[in-house]
C-alpha positions in Angstrom: 161.2 110.4 18.5 162.3 112.3 15.5 160.4 112.4 12.2 161.7 113.2 8.7 159.3 116.2 8.6 161.0 117.7 11.7 164.5 117.1 10.3 163.6 118.8 7.0 163.3 122.5 6.8 162.5 125.2 4.3 166.1 125.2 3.0 165.1 122.3 0.8 162.7 124.4 -1.1 165.1 126.7 -2.9 167.0 126.8 -6.2 170.1 124.7 -6.7 173.3 126.2 -5.3 176.3 127.0 -7.4 178.5 125.3 -4.8 179.3 121.7 -5.3 178.0 119.4 -2.5 180.2 118.0 0.2 181.3 114.4 -0.1 180.8 112.4 3.1 182.5 109.1 3.9 180.7 106.4 5.8 182.0 105.7 9.3 184.0 102.5 9.7 182.2 99.7 11.5 184.0 97.8 14.2 182.3 94.4 14.1 183.0 90.9 15.2 180.2 88.3 15.0 180.2 85.2 17.3 179.1 81.7 16.3 177.2 81.1 19.6 174.1 79.7 17.9 175.5 78.0 14.8 174.3 74.4 14.5 176.6 71.6 13.2 176.2 70.7 9.6 175.6 67.0 10.4 172.9 67.7 13.0 170.7 64.9 14.1 167.1 64.9 15.4 167.0 61.4 17.0 167.9 62.6 20.5 165.4 63.5 23.2 164.6 67.1 24.1 164.9 66.5 27.8 168.7 66.9 27.6 168.2 70.7 27.1 166.5 71.0 30.4 169.2 68.9 32.2 171.9 71.1 30.7 170.1 74.3 31.5 169.6 73.3 35.1 173.2 72.1 35.5 174.5 75.4 34.2 172.2 77.9 36.0 171.5 76.1 39.2 174.9 76.8 40.9 174.4 80.6 40.3 170.8 80.4 41.6 171.9 78.5 44.7 174.7 81.0 45.3 172.2 83.9 45.3 169.8 81.9 47.6 172.5 81.0 50.1 173.5 84.7 50.3 169.9 85.8 50.9 168.5 83.0 53.0 171.3 81.4 55.0 170.4 81.7 58.7 166.9 82.9 58.0 164.6 82.1 61.0 160.8 82.1 60.7 158.6 81.0 63.6 161.5 79.8 65.5 162.6 77.5 62.6 165.8 77.9 60.5 165.5 77.6 56.8 167.6 74.7 55.4 168.7 73.8 51.9 167.1 70.8 50.1 169.1 69.3 47.3 166.2 67.7 45.5 162.5 68.6 45.0 161.3 65.2 46.3 163.3 65.7 49.6 160.9 68.5 50.6 159.1 67.5 53.8 155.7 68.7 55.0 156.0 71.5 57.7 159.8 71.9 57.2 161.0 75.4 56.3 163.4 74.9 53.5 164.5 76.2 50.1 165.1 74.3 46.8 166.1 75.2 43.2 164.7 73.8 40.0 163.1 74.4 36.7 159.7 76.0 36.4 157.0 74.1 34.4 153.7 75.8 33.6 150.7 73.4 33.3 148.2 75.4 31.2 145.0 74.0 29.6 145.4 76.1 26.4 149.1 75.2 25.9 149.6 73.0 22.8 150.7 69.4 23.5 153.0 67.4 21.3 151.4 64.1 22.4 148.0 65.5 21.5 149.3 66.6 18.1 150.8 63.1 17.4 147.6 61.4 18.5 145.6 63.5 16.0 148.2 62.9 13.2 149.2 66.6 13.1 152.9 66.1 13.7 153.9 66.8 10.0 152.1 70.1 9.8 153.4 73.6 10.7 153.6 74.7 14.3 150.2 75.4 15.8 150.2 78.8 17.3 147.8 80.3 19.8 147.4 83.9 20.9 147.5 83.0 24.6 148.3 80.0 26.7 146.7 81.2 29.9 143.0 81.2 30.5 141.0 84.0 32.1 139.0 81.3 34.0 142.2 80.0 35.6 143.3 76.4 35.8 147.0 77.1 35.4 149.5 75.4 37.7 153.1 76.4 38.5 155.4 73.4 39.0 159.0 73.2 40.2 160.9 70.2 38.9 164.3 68.6 38.7 165.7 65.2 37.8 163.9 63.7 40.9 160.3 64.9 40.3 158.1 68.0 40.6 156.1 69.8 43.2 153.3 72.4 42.7 154.0 76.0 43.8 151.4 78.2 45.4 151.5 81.6 47.2 150.8 85.2 46.6 154.5 86.0 46.0 154.4 84.2 42.7 152.2 87.0 41.3 155.0 89.5 41.6 157.2 87.7 39.1 157.1 86.7 35.4 157.3 82.9 35.4 157.3 80.7 32.3 158.3 77.1 31.5 162.0 76.7 31.4 163.3 79.4 33.8 165.5 78.3 36.7 164.6 79.7 40.2 165.0 78.9 43.9 162.0 79.1 46.2 161.8 79.2 50.0 158.8 78.0 52.0 157.2 74.9 53.3 155.0 72.1 52.1 151.3 72.2 53.2 148.9 69.5 53.9 147.8 69.3 50.3 151.4 68.5 49.2 151.8 71.9 47.7 154.8 74.1 48.3 153.8 77.5 49.9 156.3 80.0 48.5 157.5 82.7 50.9 160.3 84.1 48.7 161.8 83.6 45.3 165.3 84.1 43.8 166.9 83.7 40.4 170.5 83.8 39.1 170.4 87.5 38.1 172.8 89.0 35.4 175.9 87.0 34.5 179.4 88.5 34.5 179.8 91.2 31.9 182.9 91.5 29.8 184.7 94.8 29.4 184.2 96.8 26.2 186.6 95.8 23.4 187.2 92.4 25.0 187.2 90.7 21.6 188.5 93.4 19.2 190.3 96.7 19.2 189.0 100.1 18.2 190.0 101.5 14.9 193.1 103.7 15.2 192.0 106.3 12.7 188.9 108.4 13.0 186.3 108.9 10.2 187.5 111.1 7.4 185.1 113.6 5.9 185.9 114.9 2.4 184.7 118.2 1.0 185.3 120.0 -2.3 186.2 123.6 -2.3 186.9 125.2 -5.8 187.9 121.9 -7.4 190.4 121.2 -4.6 190.0 118.1 -2.4 190.5 119.0 1.3 190.4 116.2 3.8 189.2 117.0 7.3 189.7 114.3 9.9 187.0 114.0 12.5 188.8 112.4 15.5 185.6 111.6 17.4 182.7 111.0 15.0 179.3 110.5 16.5 178.6 107.0 15.1 175.2 105.4 15.0 174.0 101.9 14.7 170.7 101.5 12.9 168.3 98.6 13.8 165.2 97.9 11.8 162.9 94.9 11.7 159.7 93.8 10.0 160.4 95.2 6.5 157.9 92.5 5.2 158.5 92.7 1.5 155.4 91.2 -0.1 154.5 89.7 -3.4 151.3 91.8 -3.5 150.9 95.5 -3.6 152.5 97.0 -0.5 150.7 100.0 1.1 153.9 101.3 2.6 156.1 101.1 -0.5 156.7 104.8 -0.3 158.0 104.5 3.2 160.4 101.7 2.1 161.8 104.0 -0.6 162.2 106.8 1.9 163.9 104.5 4.3 166.3 103.5 1.6 167.1 107.1 0.8 167.5 107.9 4.5 170.0 105.1 5.0 171.9 106.0 1.8 172.1 109.7 2.9 170.3 110.9 -0.2 167.5 112.6 1.8 167.3 115.8 3.7 169.8 118.7 3.8 173.6 118.6 4.0 173.6 118.8 7.8 171.4 115.8 8.1 173.3 113.9 5.5 176.5 114.5 7.4 174.9 112.9 10.5 173.5 110.0 8.4 177.0 109.3 7.1 178.0 108.2 10.6 175.5 105.3 10.6 178.3 102.6 10.6 176.1 99.5 10.4 172.5 98.4 9.7 171.0 95.5 11.6 167.9 93.9 10.1 166.2 92.0 12.9 163.8 89.5 11.3 160.7 89.3 9.1 162.2 90.9 6.0 159.7 88.8 4.0 156.0 89.2 4.7 153.8 86.3 5.8 151.9 84.9 2.7 148.2 85.8 3.0 145.6 83.1 2.6 144.2 84.8 -0.5 147.5 85.4 -2.2 147.7 83.5 -5.5 150.4 82.6 -7.8 152.3 85.5 -9.3 151.1 85.2 -12.9 150.2 87.5 -15.7 146.7 88.5 -16.6 146.8 86.3 -19.7 147.5 83.1 -17.9 144.9 83.9 -15.3 142.1 84.5 -17.9 143.0 81.4 -19.9 142.6 79.0 -17.0 140.6 76.0 -18.0 138.6 73.4 -16.2 141.5 71.0 -16.6 143.5 73.0 -14.0 141.1 71.9 -11.3 141.9 68.3 -12.1 145.7 68.6 -11.5 147.0 65.8 -9.3 147.8 66.6 -5.7 151.5 67.4 -5.3 153.5 65.3 -2.8 153.8 66.9 0.6 151.5 69.7 -0.7 154.3 71.4 -2.5 153.7 73.0 -5.9 156.6 74.8 -7.6 154.2 76.8 -9.7 152.8 78.5 -6.6 156.2 79.9 -5.5 156.3 83.7 -5.6 159.8 85.0 -6.1 158.9 88.7 -5.9 159.4 89.2 -2.2 162.9 87.9 -2.2 163.7 89.8 -5.3 162.5 93.1 -3.7 164.6 92.3 -0.6 167.6 91.5 -2.8 167.2 94.8 -4.6 166.9 96.7 -1.3 170.1 95.0 0.1 172.2 95.4 -3.0 171.3 99.1 -3.2 172.5 99.7 0.4 175.5 97.4 0.5 178.0 99.5 -1.5 177.7 102.2 1.2 176.8 100.4 4.5 177.5 97.0 6.0 174.4 94.9 6.9 173.8 92.2 9.5 170.7 90.2 8.5 168.8 88.1 11.1 166.1 85.7 9.9 162.6 85.9 11.4 159.5 83.8 11.6 158.4 84.5 8.0 161.8 84.4 6.4 163.3 81.6 4.3 165.1 79.8 7.1 164.5 76.8 9.4 161.5 77.3 11.7 163.1 75.9 14.8 165.3 77.8 17.2 168.0 78.8 16.7 167.3 79.8 13.1 170.3 79.4 10.8 171.4 82.2 8.5 169.4 82.9 5.3 171.4 81.4 2.5 173.1 84.0 0.3 171.8 82.2 -2.8 168.5 83.9 -2.0 170.1 87.2 -3.0 171.6 86.9 -6.5 172.7 90.6 -6.5 173.5 91.1 -2.8 175.5 87.9 -2.3 178.5 89.5 -4.0 179.0 91.4 -0.8 178.8 88.2 1.4 182.0 86.2 2.4 183.0 83.2 0.4 181.4 80.3 2.3 183.9 77.5 1.6 186.9 76.4 -0.3 190.4 77.7 -0.6 189.2 81.3 -1.2 187.0 81.2 2.0 187.3 84.3 4.1 187.4 84.3 7.9 186.3 87.9 8.1 182.5 88.7 7.7 181.4 90.3 4.5 179.5 93.6 4.2 176.4 91.3 3.9 176.6 89.1 7.0 173.6 86.7 7.2 173.6 85.5 10.8 171.6 83.2 13.1 168.6 84.1 15.2 169.4 84.6 18.1 172.6 86.3 17.3 175.5 87.4 19.4 178.5 89.6 18.4 180.6 92.6 19.3 179.6 95.9 17.6 181.8 99.0 18.3 183.3 97.1 21.3 180.0 96.3 23.0 178.7 92.8 23.4 175.3 92.6 21.6 172.6 90.0 21.8 169.7 90.2 19.4 166.7 88.1 18.3 164.0 88.2 15.7 161.3 88.3 18.3 160.0 84.7 18.5 161.4 84.1 22.0 159.6 87.2 23.4 156.4 86.6 21.5 156.1 83.1 22.8 156.9 84.2 26.4 154.1 86.8 26.2 151.6 83.9 25.7 152.3 82.7 29.2 151.5 85.9 31.2 148.7 88.3 31.3 150.8 91.4 30.7 152.0 93.6 27.9 155.2 94.7 29.7 157.6 93.3 27.0 160.6 95.2 28.4 159.9 93.6 31.8 159.9 90.2 30.1 163.2 91.0 28.4 164.7 92.0 31.7 163.4 88.7 33.2 165.2 86.7 30.5 168.4 88.5 31.3 168.1 87.9 35.0 167.2 84.2 34.4 170.3 84.0 32.2 168.3 82.4 29.4 167.4 84.0 26.1 164.8 81.4 25.1 163.3 79.8 28.3 160.2 78.4 26.6 162.3 76.4 24.1 161.7 73.5 23.5 158.3 73.3 25.3 156.3 75.7 23.2 159.1 77.3 21.1 160.4 74.8 18.5 164.0 74.2 19.1 166.9 72.0 18.0 167.4 69.1 20.5 170.8 70.0 21.9 172.6 67.2 23.7 176.0 68.5 24.6 175.5 72.3 25.1 172.6 74.7 25.8 173.4 77.9 23.8 170.4 79.8 25.1 172.1 80.1 28.6 173.7 83.5 28.9 177.4 82.8 29.8 178.2 86.5 29.6 176.0 89.5 30.1 175.5 91.6 26.9 175.7 95.4 26.9 172.9 95.7 24.4 169.9 93.3 24.1 167.4 94.0 21.3 164.3 92.0 20.2 162.8 92.7 16.8 159.3 92.6 15.2 157.6 94.0 18.3 154.3 95.9 18.3 155.8 99.1 19.8 159.1 100.8 20.5 160.6 100.6 24.0 163.9 100.9 25.7 165.1 100.4 29.3 168.4 100.4 31.1 168.8 97.7 33.8 171.7 97.1 36.2 173.0 94.0 37.9 174.5 93.3 41.4 178.1 93.5 40.2 177.8 96.8 38.3 176.5 95.2 35.0 174.5 97.5 32.8 172.3 96.4 29.9 170.4 98.5 27.4 167.2 96.8 26.4 165.5 97.7 23.1 162.2 96.6 21.7 162.5 97.2 18.0 159.1 97.9 16.4 158.0 96.3 13.1 158.6 98.7 10.3 155.6 97.5 8.4 153.3 98.5 11.2 155.0 101.5 12.7 157.3 102.9 10.0 160.0 103.4 12.7 163.7 102.5 12.9 166.0 102.7 15.9 169.3 104.5 16.1 171.8 103.6 18.8 174.7 105.8 19.9 177.6 103.4 20.3 179.4 105.6 22.8 176.7 106.1 25.3 174.2 103.4 24.2 171.5 106.1 24.1 168.6 105.2 21.8 166.5 107.4 19.5 163.9 106.4 16.9 163.1 107.9 13.5 159.6 107.7 12.1 159.3 107.8 8.3 156.0 109.0 6.9 155.0 109.9 3.4 
């Protein structure tokens, strides 16, 4: 980790030089977003959520069975050869077999939709809990398909992360209690990985760096610039006093290249793109009141308490525009010099269900000038410098396939297991080939009927998850030579850290900004 204090040196504390400063040009960004998680405009919510599980099982089960056949075909235990069973209900007591299906976790603390409806809570916001598992036990692991379900037991289950919605194959036998004793477990593992630059082509020209020497412009072409991709999450602009406002200003200067000495500014000029991974707006606090002046506050009368209740609990006078205005100012200040990819998060002005759709550019009166024209004859097929995208999001950056989320998928998965190994859970999602396995069970999701976009059809080179408690990174490999860089992006509001990725090596560094 590198801090601003370590980058700065005593050369900053000196009188101004007579030499005019160098002019640095921002490195070009090679960028192609994909519309993998874009919902149709005429989306409907009448269909059942069960179709998501059927589609997921149909897509991933063949890959799981292929891995299981390779590992278990011809396996003999106790003089009995393991056989494949097509359906869960075809398992017979005492028969050594293996079967593939969808995991379902029966947990006492897990919220129930039927219970919410019975208590007339279905119109309220999603009810969240810190954990779904109980220290006293009571959880059951089920394996189900379109025929039925069976309960899984066995010590081998403790060696794996298992949550509702993941597709696995298990080998074992049914005991006298009707439970399936698991001996071994397999999953699909990483999907095929595309080659670099499979969707786009690298820029033919290198980054040009300009410097002024005695009023003469001299251009020096850097054929191999050391580009960087900056990822930050959890900016959490608030309508109240922000304790880290100084750090936000320093972050702005850092990304603009206005901070530090000339050597550091030269390096910062090679940050070709900024990715904001969720929670740019802070969660409103319970005690946060309407943004009003002192005069209106002191002149409140008793008649205010007799105002009629607003329909659906909405009161336009309680809306606080300051957080979005601060974010708009932050974006519009950066956009003339660096392109930005903006993912929504749990607290941002976007739909609550997965996949979240892009934040509408109308939320940013100043920054939307850099966004593409959305519709009409002047609509642009190319992304603008401000690119509001979905959450999750998939695209190609500097030739690498990138998958990123705002963090809700990982946060919800953490509620199922008694572990803080978030990188291990990210690896599990990649090897399950599903970026949001707990949707729609406990993670609100759109009821897909024809496609299941959370299934990983191709393996990303870079997978990041935003709004996490701490920074972490890990490199995982697949059976066919796949290589994935995992990054847990910390919340800037909590850690004051941003992540820099080298697009040539996918090496990761973090910068801590402290005032």
